[in-house]
Each structure stands twice: as C-alpha cells, then as structure tokens.
N, C-alpha and C positions, 0 to 999 in steps of 0.2 A: 559900346555902341554909340553913346552920345558923342564921343570923340570922333568916331567914324562919320557920323552925320554932320558934325561941324566941319570936318575935313572935306567932305563932299561939297560943301557950299563955298569953299575957298577957290581962289584963282589958280592956285597950284594944282588942285584936283582937276580943274577944267583943262589945264595945259597937259596934265598927265594923261587924261582920257583921250585928248585929241592926239597926242603922240602915239598912244596905244592903237587907236583906230588907223592912223597913218601907217603904223608898222604892220598891222594886219593887211591893209590894202597892198602894201609893198610885197608882202609874202604871198598874197594871192596872185598878183600879177607876175608875169615872167620878168626875170631880171633884166632891167634896162639901165643903161648908163644915164642917170638923171642927176642934175645938179640941183642942190637945195637952194631955194631962194634965199636972199640975204636976210629976209625978214625973220626966218626961223633961227638963224644964228644970232640975230639981235635979241630975240626972245630969250634964248639960252643965256646970253650975256647979261640980260636984265635981271633974270631970276636964277642966280647960281645956287645950286643945292636943292632946287625944287624938282630936279629930275629924279630924285630918289623916291621910289615907290614905297612909302612907309606902311601902307596897309595891305600889301600883297601877302599871299599865303606864305611865300618864302621868308619874308620879313617876320611875320608872326611866328612861324616855326622856329626861326633863328632866335627870336626873343624868348620863346618857351624853352629852347635848349639852354640859352644863357641863364635864365632864371633857375632852371633845374640844376645847372652846374653851380650857380651861386648858392643855392640851398645846400647842395652837397658840400661845398667848401665851408659854409657856415657850420654845418654839422661836424665836419672834420675838425674845424677850429675849436668847437666846443669840446669835442672828445679829447683833443690835444691839451686843452686847458685843464680838463679834469685829470688827465694823466700827469700833467706837470704839478698840479696841486698834490696828488697822491705821492709823487716822487719827492716833492719838497718836504712833505710830512715825514717820509721815509728818511730823508737826509737829516732832518732835525732829530729823529729818533736815533739814527746812527751816531750823530755827534754827541748826543747825551750818553749813549752807551760807551763811546770812546772816552769821554770825560770820566765816566764812572770807572772804566777799566784803568785809566791812568791813575786815578786816586787809589784804587786797589793795588796797582803795581807799586806805587810809592809806599803804601803801607807794608807790602811784602818786602820791599827793599829795606825799609827801616827794621822790620822784624828780622830779616836775614842778617843785617848788620849787627843787631843786638845779640843774635845767636852766635855769630862769628866771634864777637868780642867775648861772650861767655865761654865759647870753646877755647879760645886762645888763653883766657884766664885759667881755665881748667887744665889745659896742657902745661902751663907754667907751674901751677900748683903741684900737679903730679910729678913733673920733672924735678922740682925742688924736693918733694917728699921722698921719691924713690932714688935719689942721686947716690945714696950710700948702699943700695942693694944691687949688686951685680947679678946678672942672670947665671944660674949654674950651667957650667959647660962652656960658655962663651965669654964670661966675665964682662958682658956688655952693660954699660950704664946708660941711662936715658939722657937725651938732649932734647931741645925743643923741636929739632927736625926729625928725631927718631922715636919720639914718645909713643906714637900710635903703634909702630911696629914692636917696640919694647913691651907695651901693655898686651898686645896680642900674644906674643911669645910667653910672657909671664902667665897669662891665663891658661894657655895650653900646658905649661909646666905644672901649674897647680892642679889641673884636671888629670894629668898623667899619674897613675898610681905607681909606676915603676921608678920614679925618681927617688934617689936615696934620701936626700935631705928635705923631702917634701913637707913633713910635719913642721920642721923648724921654719921653712919658708912660708908655710901657711900662717903660722903664728906671727911671724914678722909682718907679713902683709896685712893681717887683721889688725894688728896693733897700729900700723901706719894709717890705715883707712879709718880707723876709729878716731884718730887724732886730726884727721883732715877737716878743714873748715873752708867751705866754698862760699864765697861772697860774690855778689854781682849778678 
C-alpha cells in the first residue's frame, strides 16, 4: 500500500491516469478520425516504459500467479533434491554391497581353486593306487581321465552280491584304501 501511495504521487502515475481518462473519453465518443497532437508523442518519447500500468488488477493478478508458480517450482526443487539425496544414499549402499559381493566372490573362487586342486590330487592318488586292479569283466584300469567312471563302476561291483570274486575284490580294495595317504 505504501508503494501504491508513493506511485500515485509520481509523474508516471499522473501520465497514466491522464491516458486512461483520454481512453475512456474516446470510447464514450463515436469513432472519429482524429490525429493526436505532436505533444502526446513527445511525452511518450520522453518517458519510455512509463506507459506500463504496474498497479492494475491484471498486473497484480499476473504477479500473484508468477509468485504461486515460483513457490511451486521451489517446492518441486526441494522435493527433487530430497529424492536425489535418497538416491545417492541408495547408490552408496549398492556400491558397498557390490564391493562386499566381489570380496565374497574372490573368496569363493579361491576356495573353489583349492577344492579343485584337492580333487585333482585325490584323482592322481586313486589312479596310482588302483592302477594294478582291473575291473572284473572289462579289465579296465583307471587313468586320470577315467578315474571317476572307474570308481563308480568299482563301487557298483562291490555292492553287487552276484559277482564271483567279490570277496577277493573287497579285501584288495580295503587293503589299498587303508594304505592311502591323502595330503593337501
């Protein structure tokens, strides 16, 4: 209100009210072809920008709309900043989880490598120990490539009660297994 009172005392306001009253008079009169005096155009040239009615209802409504839009944009900006902070925290958590999983994966790989080495050593030891025992019926002897299949067949022959030399085979296998030493 103070600004409005100060504006009303300026020369720009006087020019504005004068133009408004002239405009109303023109609207009330029938349309005539009149030429504006040179004096009016000189006034407009002397005060450029003063023809903007800054305290009209339209301007005030426009300002209110802009301020409401600005408040909404600030609120949206704050919301987006909060979402970004939450997402940043989530990203940090995910990076920590990935690092933890990479460490666990490396430990599993090392464990698997150790188990594979142990299995290879066990296969070599079994192949060397059972090299002199051919399977009854096929006379197959184990190699490093066939030791798994050889041991499966040997196990099924030991369980089969119809095999003729089963007792001798069981005694031989027991003796060999008793002498085995697994290191590593």
